[in-house]
CHARMM internal coordinates of N, CA and C (Angstrom, degrees):
IC EDIT
DIST 1 N 1 CA 1.4489
DIST 1 CA 1 C 1.5316
ANGL 1 N 1 CA 1 C 108.35
DIST 1 C 2 N 1.3242
ANGL 1 CA 1 C 2 N 117.10
DIHE 1 N 1 CA 1 C 2 N 134.29
DIST 2 N 2 CA 1.4563
ANGL 1 C 2 N 2 CA 120.02
DIHE 1 CA 1 C 2 N 2 CA -179.15
DIST 2 CA 2 C 1.5343
ANGL 2 N 2 CA 2 C 110.75
DIHE 1 C 2 N 2 CA 2 C -79.74
DIST 2 C 3 N 1.3206
ANGL 2 CA 2 C 3 N 116.25
DIHE 2 N 2 CA 2 C 3 N 167.78
DIST 3 N 3 CA 1.4656
ANGL 2 C 3 N 3 CA 122.00
DIHE 2 CA 2 C 3 N 3 CA -175.29
DIST 3 CA 3 C 1.5209
ANGL 3 N 3 CA 3 C 111.63
DIHE 2 C 3 N 3 CA 3 C -60.20
DIST 3 C 4 N 1.3198
ANGL 3 CA 3 C 4 N 118.15
DIHE 3 N 3 CA 3 C 4 N -41.37
DIST 4 N 4 CA 1.4663
ANGL 3 C 4 N 4 CA 121.06
DIHE 3 CA 3 C 4 N 4 CA -179.44
DIST 4 CA 4 C 1.5263
ANGL 4 N 4 CA 4 C 110.51
DIHE 3 C 4 N 4 CA 4 C -60.41
DIST 4 C 5 N 1.3179
ANGL 4 CA 4 C 5 N 117.49
DIHE 4 N 4 CA 4 C 5 N -42.27
DIST 5 N 5 CA 1.4616
ANGL 4 C 5 N 5 CA 121.68
DIHE 4 CA 4 C 5 N 5 CA 178.92
DIST 5 CA 5 C 1.5237
ANGL 5 N 5 CA 5 C 110.57
DIHE 4 C 5 N 5 CA 5 C -67.34
DIST 5 C 6 N 1.3263
ANGL 5 CA 5 C 6 N 117.22
DIHE 5 N 5 CA 5 C 6 N -38.67
DIST 6 N 6 CA 1.4640
ANGL 5 C 6 N 6 CA 121.44
DIHE 5 CA 5 C 6 N 6 CA 178.42
DIST 6 CA 6 C 1.5227
ANGL 6 N 6 CA 6 C 111.10
DIHE 5 C 6 N 6 CA 6 C -63.18
DIST 6 C 7 N 1.3313
ANGL 6 CA 6 C 7 N 116.48
DIHE 6 N 6 CA 6 C 7 N -45.10
DIST 7 N 7 CA 1.4669
ANGL 6 C 7 N 7 CA 120.62
DIHE 6 CA 6 C 7 N 7 CA 179.67
DIST 7 CA 7 C 1.5214
ANGL 7 N 7 CA 7 C 110.08
DIHE 6 C 7 N 7 CA 7 C -65.07
DIST 7 C 8 N 1.3245
ANGL 7 CA 7 C 8 N 116.75
DIHE 7 N 7 CA 7 C 8 N -37.68
DIST 8 N 8 CA 1.4694
ANGL 7 C 8 N 8 CA 120.10
DIHE 7 CA 7 C 8 N 8 CA 176.25
DIST 8 CA 8 C 1.5246
ANGL 8 N 8 CA 8 C 109.82
DIHE 7 C 8 N 8 CA 8 C -60.87
DIST 8 C 9 N 1.3308
ANGL 8 CA 8 C 9 N 117.06
DIHE 8 N 8 CA 8 C 9 N -41.47
DIST 9 N 9 CA 1.4634
ANGL 8 C 9 N 9 CA 120.95
DIHE 8 CA 8 C 9 N 9 CA 177.81
DIST 9 CA 9 C 1.5327
ANGL 9 N 9 CA 9 C 110.55
DIHE 8 C 9 N 9 CA 9 C -59.92
DIST 9 C 10 N 1.3282
ANGL 9 CA 9 C 10 N 117.14
DIHE 9 N 9 CA 9 C 10 N -42.57
DIST 10 N 10 CA 1.4677
ANGL 9 C 10 N 10 CA 120.76
DIHE 9 CA 9 C 10 N 10 CA 178.63
DIST 10 CA 10 C 1.5280
ANGL 10 N 10 CA 10 C 110.45
DIHE 9 C 10 N 10 CA 10 C -63.79
DIST 10 C 11 N 1.3209
ANGL 10 CA 10 C 11 N 116.75
DIHE 10 N 10 CA 10 C 11 N -41.80
DIST 11 N 11 CA 1.4649
ANGL 10 C 11 N 11 CA 120.76
DIHE 10 CA 10 C 11 N 11 CA -179.17
DIST 11 CA 11 C 1.5209
ANGL 11 N 11 CA 11 C 112.11
DIHE 10 C 11 N 11 CA 11 C -64.62
DIST 11 C 12 N 1.3252
ANGL 11 CA 11 C 12 N 117.33
DIHE 11 N 11 CA 11 C 12 N -23.79
DIST 12 N 12 CA 1.4628
ANGL 11 C 12 N 12 CA 120.39
DIHE 11 CA 11 C 12 N 12 CA 177.79
DIST 12 CA 12 C 1.5347
ANGL 12 N 12 CA 12 C 111.52
DIHE 11 C 12 N 12 CA 12 C -95.67
DIST 12 C 13 N 1.3309
ANGL 12 CA 12 C 13 N 116.97
DIHE 12 N 12 CA 12 C 13 N 6.26
DIST 13 N 13 CA 1.4626
ANGL 12 C 13 N 13 CA 121.05
DIHE 12 CA 12 C 13 N 13 CA 175.62
DIST 13 CA 13 C 1.5094
ANGL 13 N 13 CA 13 C 115.36
DIHE 12 C 13 N 13 CA 13 C 93.10
DIST 13 C 14 N 1.3171
ANGL 13 CA 13 C 14 N 117.86
DIHE 13 N 13 CA 13 C 14 N 5.08
DIST 14 N 14 CA 1.4710
ANGL 13 C 14 N 14 CA 121.38
DIHE 13 CA 13 C 14 N 14 CA 179.69
DIST 14 CA 14 C 1.5209
ANGL 14 N 14 CA 14 C 109.73
DIHE 13 C 14 N 14 CA 14 C -100.63
DIST 14 C 15 N 1.3245
ANGL 14 CA 14 C 15 N 115.97
DIHE 14 N 14 CA 14 C 15 N 75.19
DIST 15 N 15 CA 1.4549
ANGL 14 C 15 N 15 CA 121.86
DIHE 14 CA 14 C 15 N 15 CA -176.88
DIST 15 CA 15 C 1.5239
ANGL 15 N 15 CA 15 C 111.22
DIHE 14 C 15 N 15 CA 15 C -77.66
DIST 15 C 16 N 1.3120
ANGL 15 CA 15 C 16 N 115.32
DIHE 15 N 15 CA 15 C 16 N 158.02
DIST 16 N 16 CA 1.4625
ANGL 15 C 16 N 16 CA 122.58
DIHE 15 CA 15 C 16 N 16 CA 174.44
DIST 16 CA 16 C 1.5360
ANGL 16 N 16 CA 16 C 107.12
DIHE 15 C 16 N 16 CA 16 C -97.12
DIST 16 C 17 N 1.3404
ANGL 16 CA 16 C 17 N 115.96
DIHE 16 N 16 CA 16 C 17 N 80.70
DIST 17 N 17 CA 1.4704
ANGL 16 C 17 N 17 CA 121.33
DIHE 16 CA 16 C 17 N 17 CA -171.50
DIST 17 CA 17 C 1.5222
ANGL 17 N 17 CA 17 C 112.52
DIHE 16 C 17 N 17 CA 17 C -83.28
DIST 17 C 18 N 1.3383
ANGL 17 CA 17 C 18 N 113.93
DIHE 17 N 17 CA 17 C 18 N 138.16
DIST 18 N 18 CA 1.4566
ANGL 17 C 18 N 18 CA 122.82
DIHE 17 CA 17 C 18 N 18 CA 177.87
DIST 18 CA 18 C 1.5262
ANGL 18 N 18 CA 18 C 106.93
DIHE 17 C 18 N 18 CA 18 C -123.74
DIST 18 C 19 N 1.3284
ANGL 18 CA 18 C 19 N 117.11
DIHE 18 N 18 CA 18 C 19 N 130.54
DIST 19 N 19 CA 1.4621
ANGL 18 C 19 N 19 CA 120.09
DIHE 18 CA 18 C 19 N 19 CA 177.97
DIST 19 CA 19 C 1.5259
ANGL 19 N 19 CA 19 C 109.38
DIHE 18 C 19 N 19 CA 19 C -71.12
DIST 19 C 20 N 1.3421
ANGL 19 CA 19 C 20 N 115.63
DIHE 19 N 19 CA 19 C 20 N 129.03
DIST 20 N 20 CA 1.4631
ANGL 19 C 20 N 20 CA 119.31
DIHE 19 CA 19 C 20 N 20 CA -179.40
DIST 20 CA 20 C 1.5285
ANGL 20 N 20 CA 20 C 112.72
DIHE 19 C 20 N 20 CA 20 C -116.91
DIST 20 C 21 N 1.3298
ANGL 20 CA 20 C 21 N 117.77
DIHE 20 N 20 CA 20 C 21 N -18.75
DIST 21 N 21 CA 1.4712
ANGL 20 C 21 N 21 CA 119.99
DIHE 20 CA 20 C 21 N 21 CA 178.80
DIST 21 CA 21 C 1.5219
ANGL 21 N 21 CA 21 C 109.27
DIHE 20 C 21 N 21 CA 21 C -160.88
DIST 21 C 22 N 1.3247
ANGL 21 CA 21 C 22 N 113.98
DIHE 21 N 21 CA 21 C 22 N 155.15
DIST 22 N 22 CA 1.4652
ANGL 21 C 22 N 22 CA 121.39
DIHE 21 CA 21 C 22 N 22 CA 178.31
DIST 22 CA 22 C 1.5214
ANGL 22 N 22 CA 22 C 107.62
DIHE 21 C 22 N 22 CA 22 C -141.17
DIST 22 C 23 N 1.3308
ANGL 22 CA 22 C 23 N 116.64
DIHE 22 N 22 CA 22 C 23 N 129.43
DIST 23 N 23 CA 1.4631
ANGL 22 C 23 N 23 CA 121.46
DIHE 22 CA 22 C 23 N 23 CA -177.47
DIST 23 CA 23 C 1.5275
ANGL 23 N 23 CA 23 C 109.21
DIHE 22 C 23 N 23 CA 23 C -126.70
DIST 23 C 24 N 1.3262
ANGL 23 CA 23 C 24 N 116.35
DIHE 23 N 23 CA 23 C 24 N 123.77
DIST 24 N 24 CA 1.4624
ANGL 23 C 24 N 24 CA 121.00
DIHE 23 CA 23 C 24 N 24 CA -179.84
DIST 24 CA 24 C 1.5196
ANGL 24 N 24 CA 24 C 110.71
DIHE 23 C 24 N 24 CA 24 C -81.05
DIST 24 C 25 N 1.3337
ANGL 24 CA 24 C 25 N 115.54
DIHE 24 N 24 CA 24 C 25 N 132.01
DIST 25 N 25 CA 1.4608
ANGL 24 C 25 N 25 CA 122.63
DIHE 24 CA 24 C 25 N 25 CA 169.77
DIST 25 CA 25 C 1.5283
ANGL 25 N 25 CA 25 C 105.84
DIHE 24 C 25 N 25 CA 25 C -111.20
DIST 25 C 26 N 1.3148
ANGL 25 CA 25 C 26 N 118.24
DIHE 25 N 25 CA 25 C 26 N -172.10
DIST 26 N 26 CA 1.4681
ANGL 25 C 26 N 26 CA 120.33
DIHE 25 CA 25 C 26 N 26 CA -176.54
DIST 26 CA 26 C 1.5263
ANGL 26 N 26 CA 26 C 112.86
DIHE 25 C 26 N 26 CA 26 C -61.32
DIST 26 C 27 N 1.3267
ANGL 26 CA 26 C 27 N 116.85
DIHE 26 N 26 CA 26 C 27 N -55.13
DIST 27 N 27 CA 1.4562
ANGL 26 C 27 N 27 CA 120.52
DIHE 26 CA 26 C 27 N 27 CA -173.50
DIST 27 CA 27 C 1.5228
ANGL 27 N 27 CA 27 C 113.52
DIHE 26 C 27 N 27 CA 27 C -113.65
DIST 27 C 28 N 1.3233
ANGL 27 CA 27 C 28 N 117.25
DIHE 27 N 27 CA 27 C 28 N 0.44
DIST 28 N 28 CA 1.4627
ANGL 27 C 28 N 28 CA 120.34
DIHE 27 CA 27 C 28 N 28 CA -176.26
DIST 28 CA 28 C 1.5213
ANGL 28 N 28 CA 28 C 109.51
DIHE 27 C 28 N 28 CA 28 C -152.20
DIST 28 C 29 N 1.3288
ANGL 28 CA 28 C 29 N 115.64
DIHE 28 N 28 CA 28 C 29 N 174.82
DIST 29 N 29 CA 1.4673
ANGL 28 C 29 N 29 CA 122.25
DIHE 28 CA 28 C 29 N 29 CA 175.28
DIST 29 CA 29 C 1.5193
ANGL 29 N 29 CA 29 C 108.87
DIHE 28 C 29 N 29 CA 29 C -122.27
DIST 29 C 30 N 1.3160
ANGL 29 CA 29 C 30 N 116.33
DIHE 29 N 29 CA 29 C 30 N 140.63
DIST 30 N 30 CA 1.4504
ANGL 29 C 30 N 30 CA 121.36
DIHE 29 CA 29 C 30 N 30 CA 170.87
DIST 30 CA 30 C 1.5207
ANGL 30 N 30 CA 30 C 107.14
DIHE 29 C 30 N 30 CA 30 C -97.29
DIST 30 C 31 N 1.3161
ANGL 30 CA 30 C 31 N 116.47
DIHE 30 N 30 CA 30 C 31 N 127.34
DIST 31 N 31 CA 1.4573
ANGL 30 C 31 N 31 CA 121.87
DIHE 30 CA 30 C 31 N 31 CA -175.93
DIST 31 CA 31 C 1.5259
ANGL 31 N 31 CA 31 C 108.89
DIHE 30 C 31 N 31 CA 31 C -119.03
DIST 31 C 32 N 1.3303
ANGL 31 CA 31 C 32 N 115.83
DIHE 31 N 31 CA 31 C 32 N 120.86
DIST 32 N 32 CA 1.4588
ANGL 31 C 32 N 32 CA 121.74
DIHE 31 CA 31 C 32 N 32 CA 179.38
DIST 32 CA 32 C 1.5241
ANGL 32 N 32 CA 32 C 107.86
DIHE 31 C 32 N 32 CA 32 C -91.07
DIST 32 C 33 N 1.3280
ANGL 32 CA 32 C 33 N 114.81
DIHE 32 N 32 CA 32 C 33 N 126.71
DIST 33 N 33 CA 1.4580
ANGL 32 C 33 N 33 CA 120.46
DIHE 32 CA 32 C 33 N 33 CA 177.94
DIST 33 CA 33 C 1.5208
ANGL 33 N 33 CA 33 C 109.26
DIHE 32 C 33 N 33 CA 33 C -125.77
DIST 33 C 34 N 1.3268
ANGL 33 CA 33 C 34 N 115.74
DIHE 33 N 33 CA 33 C 34 N 142.82
DIST 34 N 34 CA 1.4592
ANGL 33 C 34 N 34 CA 123.51
DIHE 33 CA 33 C 34 N 34 CA -176.07
DIST 34 CA 34 C 1.5142
ANGL 34 N 34 CA 34 C 108.90
DIHE 33 C 34 N 34 CA 34 C -125.01
DIST 34 C 35 N 1.3291
ANGL 34 CA 34 C 35 N 116.82
DIHE 34 N 34 CA 34 C 35 N 137.85
DIST 35 N 35 CA 1.4662
ANGL 34 C 35 N 35 CA 120.81
DIHE 34 CA 34 C 35 N 35 CA 177.52
DIST 35 CA 35 C 1.5235
ANGL 35 N 35 CA 35 C 108.36
DIHE 34 C 35 N 35 CA 35 C -85.65
DIST 35 C 36 N 1.3120
ANGL 35 CA 35 C 36 N 116.15
DIHE 35 N 35 CA 35 C 36 N 119.53
DIST 36 N 36 CA 1.4661
ANGL 35 C 36 N 36 CA 121.04
DIHE 35 CA 35 C 36 N 36 CA -177.31
DIST 36 CA 36 C 1.5252
ANGL 36 N 36 CA 36 C 112.10
DIHE 35 C 36 N 36 CA 36 C -73.37
DIST 36 C 37 N 1.3195
ANGL 36 CA 36 C 37 N 118.24
DIHE 36 N 36 CA 36 C 37 N -8.76
DIST 37 N 37 CA 1.4609
ANGL 36 C 37 N 37 CA 121.14
DIHE 36 CA 36 C 37 N 37 CA -179.92
DIST 37 CA 37 C 1.5288
ANGL 37 N 37 CA 37 C 111.25
DIHE 36 C 37 N 37 CA 37 C -95.51
DIST 37 C 38 N 1.3496
ANGL 37 CA 37 C 38 N 117.09
DIHE 37 N 37 CA 37 C 38 N -55.56
DIST 38 N 38 CA 1.4651
ANGL 37 C 38 N 38 CA 119.84
DIHE 37 CA 37 C 38 N 38 CA -173.07
DIST 38 CA 38 C 1.5273
ANGL 38 N 38 CA 38 C 113.39
DIHE 37 C 38 N 38 CA 38 C -103.02
DIST 38 C 39 N 1.3360
ANGL 38 CA 38 C 39 N 118.33
DIHE 38 N 38 CA 38 C 39 N -10.90
DIST 39 N 39 CA 1.4569
ANGL 38 C 39 N 39 CA 121.39
DIHE 38 CA 38 C 39 N 39 CA 178.05
DIST 39 CA 39 C 1.5127
ANGL 39 N 39 CA 39 C 114.85
DIHE 38 C 39 N 39 CA 39 C 86.30
DIST 39 C 40 N 1.3342
ANGL 39 CA 39 C 40 N 118.00
DIHE 39 N 39 CA 39 C 40 N 4.68
DIST 40 N 40 CA 1.4649
ANGL 39 C 40 N 40 CA 120.67
DIHE 39 CA 39 C 40 N 40 CA 178.07
DIST 40 CA 40 C 1.5275
ANGL 40 N 40 CA 40 C 109.72
DIHE 39 C 40 N 40 CA 40 C -67.31
DIST 40 C 41 N 1.3405
ANGL 40 CA 40 C 41 N 115.19
DIHE 40 N 40 CA 40 C 41 N 157.72
DIST 41 N 41 CA 1.4648
ANGL 40 C 41 N 41 CA 120.57
DIHE 40 CA 40 C 41 N 41 CA -179.62
DIST 41 CA 41 C 1.5219
ANGL 41 N 41 CA 41 C 109.00
DIHE 40 C 41 N 41 CA 41 C -135.82
DIST 41 C 42 N 1.3263
ANGL 41 CA 41 C 42 N 116.68
DIHE 41 N 41 CA 41 C 42 N 148.03
DIST 42 N 42 CA 1.4574
ANGL 41 C 42 N 42 CA 122.37
DIHE 41 CA 41 C 42 N 42 CA 179.99
DIST 42 CA 42 C 1.5279
ANGL 42 N 42 CA 42 C 107.54
DIHE 41 C 42 N 42 CA 42 C -145.00
DIST 42 C 43 N 1.3417
ANGL 42 CA 42 C 43 N 116.40
DIHE 42 N 42 CA 42 C 43 N 149.66
DIST 43 N 43 CA 1.4626
ANGL 42 C 43 N 43 CA 121.36
DIHE 42 CA 42 C 43 N 43 CA 174.16
DIST 43 CA 43 C 1.5270
ANGL 43 N 43 CA 43 C 106.75
DIHE 42 C 43 N 43 CA 43 C -119.51
DIST 43 C 44 N 1.3287
ANGL 43 CA 43 C 44 N 115.53
DIHE 43 N 43 CA 43 C 44 N 113.33
DIST 44 N 44 CA 1.4579
ANGL 43 C 44 N 44 CA 122.54
DIHE 43 CA 43 C 44 N 44 CA -178.75
DIST 44 CA 44 C 1.5163
ANGL 44 N 44 CA 44 C 110.10
DIHE 43 C 44 N 44 CA 44 C -99.35
DIST 44 C 45 N 1.3347
ANGL 44 CA 44 C 45 N 115.59
DIHE 44 N 44 CA 44 C 45 N 161.92
DIST 45 N 45 CA 1.4657
ANGL 44 C 45 N 45 CA 121.34
DIHE 44 CA 44 C 45 N 45 CA 175.80
DIST 45 CA 45 C 1.5242
ANGL 45 N 45 CA 45 C 107.94
DIHE 44 C 45 N 45 CA 45 C -112.01
DIST 45 C 46 N 1.3322
ANGL 45 CA 45 C 46 N 115.65
DIHE 45 N 45 CA 45 C 46 N 128.56
DIST 46 N 46 CA 1.4646
ANGL 45 C 46 N 46 CA 122.10
DIHE 45 CA 45 C 46 N 46 CA 179.04
DIST 46 CA 46 C 1.5215
ANGL 46 N 46 CA 46 C 110.08
DIHE 45 C 46 N 46 CA 46 C -124.48
DIST 46 C 47 N 1.3122
ANGL 46 CA 46 C 47 N 115.88
DIHE 46 N 46 CA 46 C 47 N 150.21
DIST 47 N 47 CA 1.4636
ANGL 46 C 47 N 47 CA 123.07
DIHE 46 CA 46 C 47 N 47 CA 172.13
DIST 47 CA 47 C 1.5186
ANGL 47 N 47 CA 47 C 106.64
DIHE 46 C 47 N 47 CA 47 C -126.97
DIST 47 C 48 N 1.3170
ANGL 47 CA 47 C 48 N 116.56
DIHE 47 N 47 CA 47 C 48 N 123.09
DIST 48 N 48 CA 1.4711
ANGL 47 C 48 N 48 CA 122.43
DIHE 47 CA 47 C 48 N 48 CA -178.67
DIST 48 CA 48 C 1.5280
ANGL 48 N 48 CA 48 C 111.73
DIHE 47 C 48 N 48 CA 48 C 52.46
DIST 48 C 49 N 1.3413
ANGL 48 CA 48 C 49 N 116.98
DIHE 48 N 48 CA 48 C 49 N 40.93
DIST 49 N 49 CA 1.4515
ANGL 48 C 49 N 49 CA 122.17
DIHE 48 CA 48 C 49 N 49 CA 177.30
DIST 49 CA 49 C 1.5169
ANGL 49 N 49 CA 49 C 114.82
DIHE 48 C 49 N 49 CA 49 C 77.00
DIST 49 C 50 N 1.3236
ANGL 49 CA 49 C 50 N 117.71
DIHE 49 N 49 CA 49 C 50 N 3.58
DIST 50 N 50 CA 1.4604
ANGL 49 C 50 N 50 CA 121.62
DIHE 49 CA 49 C 50 N 50 CA -179.88
DIST 50 CA 50 C 1.5232
ANGL 50 N 50 CA 50 C 109.74
DIHE 49 C 50 N 50 CA 50 C -106.08
DIST 50 C 51 N 1.3306
ANGL 50 CA 50 C 51 N 116.41
DIHE 50 N 50 CA 50 C 51 N 129.85
DIST 51 N 51 CA 1.4541
ANGL 50 C 51 N 51 CA 122.38
DIHE 50 CA 50 C 51 N 51 CA -179.40
DIST 51 CA 51 C 1.5251
ANGL 51 N 51 CA 51 C 109.37
DIHE 50 C 51 N 51 CA 51 C -66.48
DIST 51 C 52 N 1.3338
ANGL 51 CA 51 C 52 N 116.39
DIHE 51 N 51 CA 51 C 52 N 117.02
DIST 52 N 52 CA 1.4553
ANGL 51 C 52 N 52 CA 121.71
DIHE 51 CA 51 C 52 N 52 CA -177.99
DIST 52 CA 52 C 1.5263
ANGL 52 N 52 CA 52 C 111.05
DIHE 51 C 52 N 52 CA 52 C -102.86
DIST 52 C 53 N 1.3458
ANGL 52 CA 52 C 53 N 116.28
DIHE 52 N 52 CA 52 C 53 N -47.22
DIST 53 N 53 CA 1.4599
ANGL 52 C 53 N 53 CA 121.15
DIHE 52 CA 52 C 53 N 53 CA -178.04
DIST 53 CA 53 C 1.5254
ANGL 53 N 53 CA 53 C 109.80
DIHE 52 C 53 N 53 CA 53 C -130.99
DIST 53 C 54 N 1.3396
ANGL 53 CA 53 C 54 N 117.84
DIHE 53 N 53 CA 53 C 54 N 94.21
DIST 54 N 54 CA 1.4667
ANGL 53 C 54 N 54 CA 118.72
DIHE 53 CA 53 C 54 N 54 CA 175.74
DIST 54 CA 54 C 1.5295
ANGL 54 N 54 CA 54 C 109.45
DIHE 53 C 54 N 54 CA 54 C -62.14
DIST 54 C 55 N 1.3054
ANGL 54 CA 54 C 55 N 116.29
DIHE 54 N 54 CA 54 C 55 N 128.46
DIST 55 N 55 CA 1.4607
ANGL 54 C 55 N 55 CA 120.23
DIHE 54 CA 54 C 55 N 55 CA -179.17
DIST 55 CA 55 C 1.5170
ANGL 55 N 55 CA 55 C 113.76
DIHE 54 C 55 N 55 CA 55 C 73.20
DIST 55 C 56 N 1.3306
ANGL 55 CA 55 C 56 N 117.81
DIHE 55 N 55 CA 55 C 56 N 13.13
DIST 56 N 56 CA 1.4615
ANGL 55 C 56 N 56 CA 121.80
DIHE 55 CA 55 C 56 N 56 CA -177.11
DIST 56 CA 56 C 1.5184
ANGL 56 N 56 CA 56 C 113.63
DIHE 55 C 56 N 56 CA 56 C -67.78
DIST 56 C 57 N 1.3299
ANGL 56 CA 56 C 57 N 118.12
DIHE 56 N 56 CA 56 C 57 N -26.04
DIST 57 N 57 CA 1.4656
ANGL 56 C 57 N 57 CA 121.50
DIHE 56 CA 56 C 57 N 57 CA 178.49
DIST 57 CA 57 C 1.5155
ANGL 57 N 57 CA 57 C 111.75
DIHE 56 C 57 N 57 CA 57 C -94.56
DIST 57 C 58 N 1.3193
ANGL 57 CA 57 C 58 N 116.89
DIHE 57 N 57 CA 57 C 58 N -34.86
DIST 58 N 58 CA 1.4624
ANGL 57 C 58 N 58 CA 123.65
DIHE 57 CA 57 C 58 N 58 CA 177.08
DIST 58 CA 58 C 1.5138
ANGL 58 N 58 CA 58 C 107.15
DIHE 57 C 58 N 58 CA 58 C -161.96
DIST 58 C 59 N 1.3175
ANGL 58 CA 58 C 59 N 116.75
DIHE 58 N 58 CA 58 C 59 N 120.78
DIST 59 N 59 CA 1.4599
ANGL 58 C 59 N 59 CA 120.09
DIHE 58 CA 58 C 59 N 59 CA 178.40
DIST 59 CA 59 C 1.5213
ANGL 59 N 59 CA 59 C 109.64
DIHE 58 C 59 N 59 CA 59 C -62.61
DIST 59 C 60 N 1.3176
ANGL 59 CA 59 C 60 N 116.74
DIHE 59 N 59 CA 59 C 60 N 157.11
DIST 60 N 60 CA 1.4645
ANGL 59 C 60 N 60 CA 122.71
DIHE 59 CA 59 C 60 N 60 CA -178.91
DIST 60 CA 60 C 1.5248
ANGL 60 N 60 CA 60 C 109.90
DIHE 59 C 60 N 60 CA 60 C -53.35
DIST 60 C 61 N 1.3254
ANGL 60 CA 60 C 61 N 115.25
DIHE 60 N 60 CA 60 C 61 N 126.64
DIST 61 N 61 CA 1.4593
ANGL 60 C 61 N 61 CA 121.56
DIHE 60 CA 60 C 61 N 61 CA 178.26
DIST 61 CA 61 C 1.5150
ANGL 61 N 61 CA 61 C 108.71
DIHE 60 C 61 N 61 CA 61 C -124.83
DIST 61 C 62 N 1.3213
ANGL 61 CA 61 C 62 N 115.57
DIHE 61 N 61 CA 61 C 62 N 137.30
DIST 62 N 62 CA 1.4559
ANGL 61 C 62 N 62 CA 120.48
DIHE 61 CA 61 C 62 N 62 CA 175.04
DIST 62 CA 62 C 1.5112
ANGL 62 N 62 CA 62 C 110.28
DIHE 61 C 62 N 62 CA 62 C -76.39
DIST 62 C 63 N 1.3088
ANGL 62 CA 62 C 63 N 118.21
DIHE 62 N 62 CA 62 C 63 N 168.25
DIST 63 N 63 CA 1.4642
ANGL 62 C 63 N 63 CA 121.31
DIHE 62 CA 62 C 63 N 63 CA -176.63
DIST 63 CA 63 C 1.5248
ANGL 63 N 63 CA 63 C 113.78
DIHE 62 C 63 N 63 CA 63 C -61.24
DIST 63 C 64 N 1.3403
ANGL 63 CA 63 C 64 N 118.83
DIHE 63 N 63 CA 63 C 64 N -33.65
DIST 64 N 64 CA 1.4686
ANGL 63 C 64 N 64 CA 120.62
DIHE 63 CA 63 C 64 N 64 CA 179.42
DIST 64 CA 64 C 1.5282
ANGL 64 N 64 CA 64 C 110.42
DIHE 63 C 64 N 64 CA 64 C -67.26
DIST 64 C 65 N 1.3295
ANGL 64 CA 64 C 65 N 117.47
DIHE 64 N 64 CA 64 C 65 N -43.84
DIST 65 N 65 CA 1.4692
ANGL 64 C 65 N 65 CA 121.03
DIHE 64 CA 64 C 65 N 65 CA 178.07
DIST 65 CA 65 C 1.5172
ANGL 65 N 65 CA 65 C 110.37
DIHE 64 C 65 N 65 CA 65 C -64.20
DIST 65 C 66 N 1.3275
ANGL 65 CA 65 C 66 N 116.81
DIHE 65 N 65 CA 65 C 66 N -37.82
DIST 66 N 66 CA 1.4584
ANGL 65 C 66 N 66 CA 120.87
DIHE 65 CA 65 C 66 N 66 CA 178.98
DIST 66 CA 66 C 1.5255
ANGL 66 N 66 CA 66 C 110.83
DIHE 65 C 66 N 66 CA 66 C -63.82
DIST 66 C 67 N 1.3310
ANGL 66 CA 66 C 67 N 117.44
DIHE 66 N 66 CA 66 C 67 N -38.32
DIST 67 N 67 CA 1.4705
ANGL 66 C 67 N 67 CA 120.69
DIHE 66 CA 66 C 67 N 67 CA 177.24
DIST 67 CA 67 C 1.5241
ANGL 67 N 67 CA 67 C 110.82
DIHE 66 C 67 N 67 CA 67 C -61.61
DIST 67 C 68 N 1.3347
ANGL 67 CA 67 C 68 N 117.48
DIHE 67 N 67 CA 67 C 68 N -39.82
DIST 68 N 68 CA 1.4693
ANGL 67 C 68 N 68 CA 120.69
DIHE 67 CA 67 C 68 N 68 CA 178.42
DIST 68 CA 68 C 1.5268
ANGL 68 N 68 CA 68 C 111.05
DIHE 67 C 68 N 68 CA 68 C -63.50
DIST 68 C 69 N 1.3254
ANGL 68 CA 68 C 69 N 116.73
DIHE 68 N 68 CA 68 C 69 N -40.69
DIST 69 N 69 CA 1.4663
ANGL 68 C 69 N 69 CA 120.58
DIHE 68 CA 68 C 69 N 69 CA 177.70
DIST 69 CA 69 C 1.5231
ANGL 69 N 69 CA 69 C 109.89
DIHE 68 C 69 N 69 CA 69 C -62.93
DIST 69 C 70 N 1.3317
ANGL 69 CA 69 C 70 N 117.50
DIHE 69 N 69 CA 69 C 70 N -43.67
DIST 70 N 70 CA 1.4670
ANGL 69 C 70 N 70 CA 121.02
DIHE 69 CA 69 C 70 N 70 CA -179.29
DIST 70 CA 70 C 1.5269
ANGL 70 N 70 CA 70 C 110.48
DIHE 69 C 70 N 70 CA 70 C -63.98
DIST 70 C 71 N 1.3269
ANGL 70 CA 70 C 71 N 118.11
DIHE 70 N 70 CA 70 C 71 N -40.71
DIST 71 N 71 CA 1.4556
ANGL 70 C 71 N 71 CA 121.28
DIHE 70 CA 70 C 71 N 71 CA 178.53
DIST 71 CA 71 C 1.5168
ANGL 71 N 71 CA 71 C 110.37
DIHE 70 C 71 N 71 CA 71 C -63.04
DIST 71 C 72 N 1.3253
ANGL 71 CA 71 C 72 N 117.20
DIHE 71 N 71 CA 71 C 72 N -42.28
DIST 72 N 72 CA 1.4675
ANGL 71 C 72 N 72 CA 122.13
DIHE 71 CA 71 C 72 N 72 CA -179.03
DIST 72 CA 72 C 1.5194
ANGL 72 N 72 CA 72 C 111.25
DIHE 71 C 72 N 72 CA 72 C -61.88
DIST 72 C 73 N 1.3422
ANGL 72 CA 72 C 73 N 117.68
DIHE 72 N 72 CA 72 C 73 N -42.15
DIST 73 N 73 CA 1.4600
ANGL 72 C 73 N 73 CA 120.92
DIHE 72 CA 72 C 73 N 73 CA -175.96
DIST 73 CA 73 C 1.5208
ANGL 73 N 73 CA 73 C 113.77
DIHE 72 C 73 N 73 CA 73 C -87.62
DIST 73 C 74 N 1.3211
ANGL 73 CA 73 C 74 N 120.08
DIHE 73 N 73 CA 73 C 74 N -7.82
DIST 74 N 74 CA 1.4676
ANGL 73 C 74 N 74 CA 122.02
DIHE 73 CA 73 C 74 N 74 CA 179.06
DIST 74 CA 74 C 1.5023
ANGL 74 N 74 CA 74 C 111.69
DIHE 73 C 74 N 74 CA 74 C -78.53
END
COOR INIT
IC SEED 1 N 1 CA 1 C
IC BUILD
């Protein structure tokens, strides 16, 4: 698939997500996933490896929004 088609997929919500971190909480896990195409990031909530709340920890954010968050917390 060419880059234009990949970006179109991201724009329609079909990201190419890669798990980059997993954090255990009491009854669930927060899973950080990053789109290797557009750079968006999302934090999902899973229970026993099953996706329960997509975006439950952090809704999907594009790279520009993520930069603003990093600037705010630095």
